[in-house]
C-alpha positions, 0 to 999 in steps of 0.5 A: 515569506508566505503571503497572508492568505497562504498562512490563513489557508495554513492555520485554517487547515491545521484547525480543521485537522483538529476540530474535523471542520471544513476549510472554506468553500472553494479553497483549493489547496494549491500553493499561492506563495513561496512558504518559510524553508527550514529543512530539506532533509526529513525530520530529525532521525532522533524521532526514530531512536527508541531511547529518546521519544516518549509517546503520551499515546501508548502509556495507557494502551501498553498497561492494558495489553500487558495485562492479557489474561490468556492466550487462549483462542476463544474463537476458532481460526475458521471463525476468525480467518477461515482456512489461513495458516499466517499467524497460526503454528501451521504457517509455513517457512519459506525456502530460498527459492522454489523448485529443484534447481540441482545445486544452482538457483533460478536466476543464474549467477546474478547477484544483488550487487552485480544485477540491475534487476530493472534491465536484467530480469532473468527468464526461468521458463516456469509458469506459477498458476494461481486460481482466485475467487473473489467473494463475500465471508462472514468472518471476525478477525478481532472478535467483531464479526463483519461482513468481508470481501475475501479470496477463496474464503481466507483472510488474509488472502492466499500468498503468491510465491515465485522466483524471480523471472518466473511467469505468474498466472492468476485466474480470478472469478468474480463471485461479488454483486459488483465489479472487482480488479487486482493490482500486483503491487510493485511489480513493473508490469514491463511487455503487459501493461494491461495486467496492472489491474487498474479499472478504468485506467489498464482494464475494465473492471471484471463484471459480476459472475466474469472470470479474467486470467491475469499473466505477468512476469515476476519482474523484480524481486523481494516482499510485496502484496496484492490487493483489490483496486476497485473502489475501497474493497481491499480494506474489506479484506481483499488483499494478501502477500506476493513474495518473489524469490531472488538474491539475498543480501544477506543470509538468514537461517530462517525465513518466517514469511510475510507478515502483514500489518494492518489498520481495521474497520468494522463497518463495510467500506461502501458505507465508509466511502459514502462518509468520507465522500459525502456532503456531511463533513462532520462525518468524515474524520470519524469515518476514516479512523479504524476500530483496530490493528491487526497482524497476520489478520489477528487481534483482540478487542474490548467488546465495550467499544462494540456498536450494539448491533456487532457480534463481539467475542473477547480473547478472539486470538492473536498470531503467533511466531516461533523463534529458534534460539541462537538463530537469525530469522528473516521477518517480511513486513508489509503495511496491507492497511487503508490509512494508518503508518504502523510502527512495528517492534519485537520487544527487547529484540533488536531489527537489521533492515535489509530491504525496502519495498523491492530494494535491497540496501545497505543494512541499518539497526533499529528497535522499532521501524515505521510502514506507510500504507503500501511500503514493505521492510525485510528485516533480519532479528537475531534470536538472543532472547531466553529459550523458555520466554515469550515476547510481545511483537507489536504493530502500533497505529501512528497518533502524532501529526499527519496521522488520522488517528483511531477511534479507540485509543487503547485499540491502537495496538496490534499485538503477537506472541514470539515463542522461544523453543522451550516456552510454554504455549500459554505463557504470557510475555512480560517483555519491556516494549520499546517507546514508539515515535509519534508522526506519520513520516518515513525514516530519513532516506539518508538511511536507505542507500541502494546496495546496486548503485544506480545514477538518476539524470540530473536534468531530466526531460520532464518535469512536473510540480504536482500540489497536493490540496484539499477542498469542499465541493460544491454539493458539500463534502470534501474531495483531494486534488492533485494540481486543483483536479480531483480524479474520476475515472470511466470504467468502461473507457479505460486510459490505456486503451484510449492512448493505444487508439490515438487519443490526444484530448482527454477529460480533465478529471482523468488527471493524466500527464503525458511524458510523450517519449521522454527518457526521464521524469521528475515529480516534485510533490508539494503537500498543502494539507495537514495529513500525511500522503503514502505517494505510490507509483505504478510501473516503477521504482522511483528515485527519492531525490530529496524530502522535506518538512517545509516548502519549498525545495532548495534543489539539493539532492540527497546521495545525488549518485545513489538516491533511495529508490523504492515504489512508496514514499510519505509526503509529510504534512506541508512538507514535499517529495522529489522523485524520479523515474527513468520513462522506459515503460510504455503504458499509463501508470497511476501515481496516487496516494495509497491511503484508500480514503484519499484514492477514493476522494480523488487523489490520483493522477495518471502517467502516460509513458512512451505514447509512441510504444503504446499506439503501436502495441496490437495486443492492447486492444484484444486484451481488453476485450476479456474485461470490456465485453463482459463488462459492458453486457453486465452494465446494460442491465445494472446501474454502476452507483457512483460514489467515489473516484473509482466509480462512475456511469458508463458510455460504451458506444463509442469503444464497442464501434471500435472493437467492431472495426477492429474485428471486421479489419 
C-alpha cells in the first residue's frame, strides 16, 4: 500500500492538473513507496474499439465541422503554406524506391522477414543531397497569420526521400537571429553520432549566418520526420517528413506519401516557453494548450476565437487527398506536433496498420489510431467507398486523462477531404464519423508484433530506474525532473565531445547515465505525474517489454520472444513503461519526453554508450569544430538568452584550448 504521503502527493497532483494550481514547493515527484498494483498490460483494448467508446468532448465539435459551408479556400496556398505541395492536388505520389535499378531493388535480396535492419544495412553507393535554409516567414496555415520558423520558405518543410542504405547530405544555412540544429528522427546514426542534431549533446548550435553540412546514412527504412532540436523551434514550423524506401511487408497500389498531424499554436514559441518555465504558474497550462490542429499544415479556424491583434481569415483551406476506387492506398502518418496525442480516422473506411515508427509489424485493423508526438504509423486503406463521394479525414486532439487539452474545444479537430474519382471538386462530405477514444495513451503493445523476430537479453548488463516528477522551483515556476534532476545543457560544452576527451565527471544537471561498455541496458520509467509522456530515444529502437497504468511493474514481459520495438512509447499518467536497448551504438544519445514544453522544462536524460569506442573515435573533435568554432565566435558578441533546458550561457575557454592543442599535435 502507498504511504499517506504518497497518496496525498498523487491527489494533490491530480487536483493541480484540473485547476492549474501548483504542487507544494519542494515536492520532487519521486516515488516514496510502492503504489497499489492493478495492471501491467496497458489500458483496456476496448478503448480502441470505436463502436464502444463515447467521447463527450467530440459531439459539439463534429456538429460544427459537419456544417462546413464551402471547400473553396479563401487564401492562396502561397499565403497559408508557401510553395509546399503537401495537401494539394499537386502532392506527388511516391514510388517503391528512388532511381532506376534495372528491374532490381536498391537493397538487393533483403526482405522484411529475412533481414535484421539493425545489423544488415545495405550500402547503395548513392548520395542524396538537400539544401535547407532556416529562416522566418509570415504564413497563415489555418487562417491566423503568424511569424513562423520555416525551411526554404515552406510549411511543412521539404520532404527528404532516400532508399535504405543511401547516404543523405543536408546543407543547412541559418538565417535566424538565434542558433539552430536539425534532428533526423529515428535514424540510428551509426558511425556518425555527431550528426544527430542535438545542440549541447552532439554538436554546438549552428550560429546565425553560418552553414553546417549534416551527412548520415539512411540506416533504417519506413516513415519518419526531421525537426528543429533547438529549444522549441519545431513548434513554430521547423519540421518536415522523411521517407526511407525499403522492403514493404505488404504491397499497396498507391503510396499517398506523408500525412503530418500536429497541434498548432498562434503565439511564437519563445513566449510560450517563457510562460511554461516562468514564475507565474497560472500561465503554464494555458500556454501549453494549442489553439488548433492541422493536417499537412492546413485547417480552418473560427476567427471569433482569434486575439484582437491577430489577422484572421476563415475558410483558409483544407488539405485534399485523392483515392482511386477499388485500389489500396498507403498513408504515412506522422505526429509532428508539440504536445497532443492525435487520433486519426477516415470516415466509413477501415485501416490496416502495417508499421509503427521504423518497424514493420504483423498487420492489425482499426477504425481509429492514436499517435503520440514523434510516433509514426504506416496504414493501408482500401478505397471501397463510392466513386462520386467525398469523405472526411479527421485528426482529433485527445482530451481525456493525461492530456493537456486545447484552448477551444471546437478547435480540437483538423479536417481534410478525401475525393474519389468522380467526386465534384466542391462536394462537401456527408460521411459518418467514428467515435473517438479519449485518453493520451498508446494502443496496447500486444497489437504490435514485429515481423522480423528479435529476442532481447533476459538479464541485461545494466538497468536504470528513472522516476519522472514535477516540482516547483525556488524562484517560482515548474520544472520536470528525471530522478529528481532537471536537465540543463551547455551549448558550448557538448557531452559527446566531453566524453571523447575522457571526462569522467559531468555536471549533475546534464542528467548523463554512463552504460560504460555493457551490451544491453534496460530502463524502467516510472511516471509520478498526471500527464502522459511520449518517451523518445535517439540512436536506437528499443524493445517495449511492459507497460502499465499503475505501479509497480511485476516483472512480467509482454511477448518476451519478440517484444514490440519502436523509438517512441507513451507512458501514461501514474503508470510505467519498461524498455530495453542493445547498447551497440557508441555515442551520447538523448532519451526524453517528446512534448516540446516538457523537454524545455527539463525532462531529458543522456545515455553515454560504449565509452571506450567514443574516446577512440578521432573524427569526433574534427566534426565538432564545424559548429563550435562559429558558435563561439558569435557568442563573443551576442548574449544567448537563458529561458529553458536548451539555452545556457556559454563557457568556451576550456574547449578552445583543447582544439588549439589538437591542431598543434
